[in-house]
C-alpha positions as CSV (number, residue, x, y, z in Angstrom):
1,X,0.0,0.0,0.0
2,X,1.3,3.4,-0.9
3,X,0.1,6.9,-1.9
4,X,1.2,9.6,-4.4
5,X,1.5,13.4,-4.2
6,X,-0.3,13.5,-7.5
7,X,-3.6,12.1,-8.8
8,X,-3.5,9.2,-11.3
9,X,-5.6,8.0,-14.3
10,X,-4.8,4.7,-15.8
11,X,-6.5,3.2,-18.8
12,X,-6.1,-0.6,-18.9
13,X,-5.8,-1.8,-22.4
14,X,-4.6,-5.4,-21.8
15,X,-4.6,-7.7,-18.8
16,X,-6.4,-6.9,-15.5
17,X,-5.7,-5.2,-12.2
18,X,-6.4,-6.4,-8.7
19,X,-6.4,-3.2,-6.8
20,X,-6.5,-2.6,-3.0
21,X,-7.8,0.5,-1.2
22,X,-8.1,1.1,2.5
23,X,-11.6,-0.4,2.6
24,X,-12.0,-2.7,-0.4
25,X,-10.4,-4.8,-3.2
26,X,-11.2,-4.1,-6.8
27,X,-11.1,-6.2,-9.9
28,X,-10.5,-3.9,-12.9
29,X,-10.4,-5.6,-16.4
30,X,-9.1,-4.4,-19.8
31,X,-11.4,-1.8,-21.2
32,X,-11.8,0.1,-18.0
33,X,-9.8,2.8,-16.3
34,X,-9.4,4.1,-12.7
35,X,-8.9,7.5,-11.1
36,X,-7.0,7.7,-7.8
37,X,-6.8,11.1,-6.1
38,X,-3.6,12.5,-4.7
39,X,-2.9,11.1,-1.2
40,X,-5.1,8.1,-1.5
41,X,-3.7,4.9,0.1
42,X,-3.8,2.1,-2.5
43,X,-1.9,-0.9,-3.9
44,X,-2.5,-3.8,-6.3
45,X,-1.1,-6.5,-8.5
46,X,-0.9,-6.4,-12.3
47,X,-1.5,-9.4,-14.6
48,X,0.0,-8.8,-18.1
49,X,-1.2,-5.2,-17.8
50,X,-0.4,-2.5,-20.4
51,X,-2.1,0.8,-20.8
52,X,-1.8,4.5,-20.6
53,X,-1.2,6.5,-17.4
54,X,-1.2,10.2,-16.7
55,X,-0.4,12.1,-13.5
56,X,-2.5,15.0,-12.3
57,X,-1.1,17.7,-10.0
58,X,-2.5,17.8,-6.4
59,X,-3.9,21.3,-7.0
60,X,-5.8,20.2,-10.1
61,X,-7.0,17.1,-8.3
62,X,-8.6,19.1,-5.6
63,X,-10.1,21.6,-7.9
64,X,-11.5,19.5,-10.7
65,X,-11.4,15.7,-10.2
66,X,-13.6,13.4,-8.1
67,X,-12.7,13.3,-4.4
68,X,-12.8,9.5,-4.2
69,X,-11.3,6.8,-6.3
70,X,-13.6,5.7,-9.2
71,X,-13.6,3.1,-12.0
72,X,-15.0,4.1,-15.4
73,X,-15.3,2.6,-18.9
74,X,-12.5,3.5,-21.3
75,X,-14.7,4.9,-24.0
76,X,-13.2,5.6,-27.5
77,X,-13.2,9.3,-26.7
78,X,-11.3,8.8,-23.4
79,X,-8.9,6.4,-25.1
80,X,-8.2,9.0,-27.8
81,X,-7.5,11.7,-25.3
82,X,-5.2,9.5,-23.3
83,X,-3.4,8.3,-26.4
84,X,-2.8,11.9,-27.5
85,X,-1.3,12.8,-24.1
86,X,0.8,9.7,-24.2
87,X,2.1,10.5,-27.6
88,X,3.1,14.0,-26.5
89,X,4.9,12.6,-23.5
90,X,6.8,10.1,-25.7
91,X,7.9,12.9,-28.1
92,X,9.5,14.7,-25.2
93,X,7.2,17.8,-25.3
94,X,7.8,20.2,-22.4
95,X,5.8,19.5,-19.3
96,X,2.8,21.7,-19.0
97,X,-0.7,21.6,-17.5
98,X,-3.2,19.5,-19.3
99,X,-5.1,21.5,-21.9
100,X,-8.2,23.0,-20.3
101,X,-10.5,22.1,-23.3
102,X,-9.3,18.5,-23.5
103,X,-9.4,18.1,-19.8
104,X,-13.0,19.4,-19.7
105,X,-14.0,16.7,-22.3
106,X,-12.2,14.0,-20.3
107,X,-14.0,14.9,-17.0
108,X,-17.4,15.0,-18.7
109,X,-16.8,11.6,-20.4
110,X,-15.6,10.2,-17.1
111,X,-18.8,11.3,-15.3
112,X,-20.9,9.7,-18.1
113,X,-18.9,6.4,-18.0
114,X,-18.8,5.3,-14.4
115,X,-18.5,1.5,-14.2
116,X,-19.5,-1.1,-11.7
117,X,-16.3,-3.1,-11.0
118,X,-16.2,-6.2,-8.9
119,X,-15.6,-4.9,-5.4
120,X,-14.8,-6.8,-2.3
121,X,-15.5,-4.5,0.7
122,X,-13.3,-5.2,3.7
123,X,-14.9,-5.2,7.2
124,X,-13.7,-2.5,9.5
125,X,-14.2,-4.5,12.7
126,X,-10.6,-5.4,13.6
127,X,-11.0,-9.1,14.4
128,X,-13.5,-9.7,11.5
129,X,-11.2,-7.9,9.1
130,X,-8.3,-10.1,10.0
131,X,-10.3,-13.4,9.9
132,X,-11.9,-12.7,6.6
133,X,-8.7,-11.3,5.0
134,X,-6.9,-14.5,6.0
135,X,-9.7,-16.6,4.6
136,X,-9.7,-14.7,1.3
137,X,-6.1,-15.6,0.7
138,X,-6.9,-19.3,0.5
139,X,-10.7,-19.3,0.2
140,X,-10.9,-22.5,2.2
141,X,-14.2,-24.2,1.2
142,X,-14.1,-26.3,4.4
143,X,-14.5,-23.3,6.6
144,X,-18.2,-23.1,7.5
145,X,-20.1,-19.9,8.5
146,X,-20.2,-21.2,12.1
147,X,-16.5,-21.7,12.1
148,X,-15.8,-18.2,10.7
149,X,-18.2,-16.7,13.3
150,X,-16.4,-18.6,16.0
151,X,-13.0,-17.2,14.8
152,X,-14.5,-13.8,15.2
153,X,-15.7,-14.7,18.7
154,X,-19.3,-14.2,17.7
155,X,-22.4,-16.3,17.4
156,X,-23.5,-17.1,13.8
157,X,-26.5,-14.6,14.1
158,X,-24.4,-11.8,15.4
159,X,-21.6,-12.4,12.9
160,X,-24.1,-12.4,10.0
161,X,-25.7,-9.2,11.2
162,X,-22.5,-7.3,11.8
163,X,-21.0,-8.6,8.5
164,X,-23.9,-7.2,6.5
165,X,-23.6,-3.9,8.4
166,X,-19.9,-3.7,7.8
167,X,-19.8,-4.7,4.1
168,X,-23.3,-4.3,2.7
169,X,-23.1,-8.0,1.6
170,X,-24.1,-11.3,3.1
171,X,-21.2,-13.5,4.1
172,X,-22.1,-15.9,1.3
173,X,-22.0,-13.3,-1.5
174,X,-18.8,-11.8,0.0
175,X,-17.1,-15.2,0.0
176,X,-18.2,-15.8,-3.6
177,X,-16.7,-12.5,-4.6
178,X,-13.5,-13.3,-2.7
179,X,-13.2,-16.6,-4.6
180,X,-13.5,-14.8,-7.9
181,X,-10.7,-12.4,-7.0
182,X,-8.6,-15.2,-5.7
183,X,-9.3,-17.2,-8.9
184,X,-8.1,-14.4,-11.2
185,X,-4.9,-14.2,-9.1
186,X,-4.3,-17.9,-9.5
187,X,-4.9,-17.7,-13.3
188,X,-2.5,-14.7,-13.5
189,X,0.1,-17.0,-11.9
190,X,-0.4,-19.5,-14.7
191,X,-3.1,-21.9,-13.4
192,X,-5.6,-23.1,-15.9
193,X,-9.3,-22.6,-15.4
194,X,-9.8,-26.2,-14.3
195,X,-6.9,-26.1,-11.9
196,X,-8.2,-22.8,-10.4
197,X,-11.6,-24.2,-9.9
198,X,-10.2,-27.2,-7.9
199,X,-7.9,-25.0,-5.9
200,X,-10.9,-22.9,-4.9
201,X,-12.7,-26.0,-3.6
202,X,-15.1,-26.5,-6.5
203,X,-16.0,-29.9,-7.8
204,X,-15.8,-28.9,-11.4
205,X,-14.7,-26.1,-13.6
206,X,-18.3,-25.4,-14.5
207,X,-19.0,-24.0,-11.0
208,X,-16.1,-21.4,-11.4
209,X,-17.2,-20.7,-15.0
210,X,-20.7,-19.9,-13.7
211,X,-19.3,-17.7,-11.0
212,X,-17.3,-15.6,-13.4
213,X,-20.2,-15.2,-15.8
214,X,-22.5,-14.1,-13.0
215,X,-20.1,-11.4,-11.6
216,X,-18.3,-10.2,-14.8
217,X,-20.4,-11.3,-17.8
218,X,-17.3,-13.0,-19.2
219,X,-15.8,-16.5,-19.3
220,X,-12.8,-17.0,-17.1
221,X,-10.6,-18.0,-20.1
222,X,-11.6,-14.8,-22.0
223,X,-10.9,-12.7,-19.0
224,X,-7.5,-14.3,-18.5
225,X,-6.5,-13.6,-22.1
226,X,-7.3,-9.9,-22.0
């Protein structure tokens, strides 16, 4: 986890990004972009990622850009603007503030193109946060809801109620989302779709296939190739 003195826009053209903020994990595929304000604590892992990145001064961040990190679709217009800035940087043009007219177009297009990435919200309760973060690293299918509640020193009913209050999700949906993010990390490391499904505790690749389709609208193999 780290932060920058500048804001950052990154259009992902190939691969995918598993990003981490202070309160969530984000799965961002090719064809989307993210905005991170100056001073925002974040981290992440890249999987065969290439794209276009621009930095925005802290002053401009405060005056013009969203106050919170957002993910948006990389529309053809956004991509064209980013490519132009990237070309200018490659040709060694003098550093200067982004053109006001192009910047206005970019901000308007960003606002119109906000995306709904796969997000795994992290509980703020200290014990619950540690227990579920540990579980998400392995996604142990054998750990029942009662066992997870016991690790958090709560009854099942109290655990379920607090979990929904903390994350906005039921434990079951949260665990499915965690498996999806873990699955893409495994595939990024070279595991096949079938191997990934078995490592996540599924009886067949079909179960993982259906999970990917439900959350992303894409097949896992298609996503891995992006």
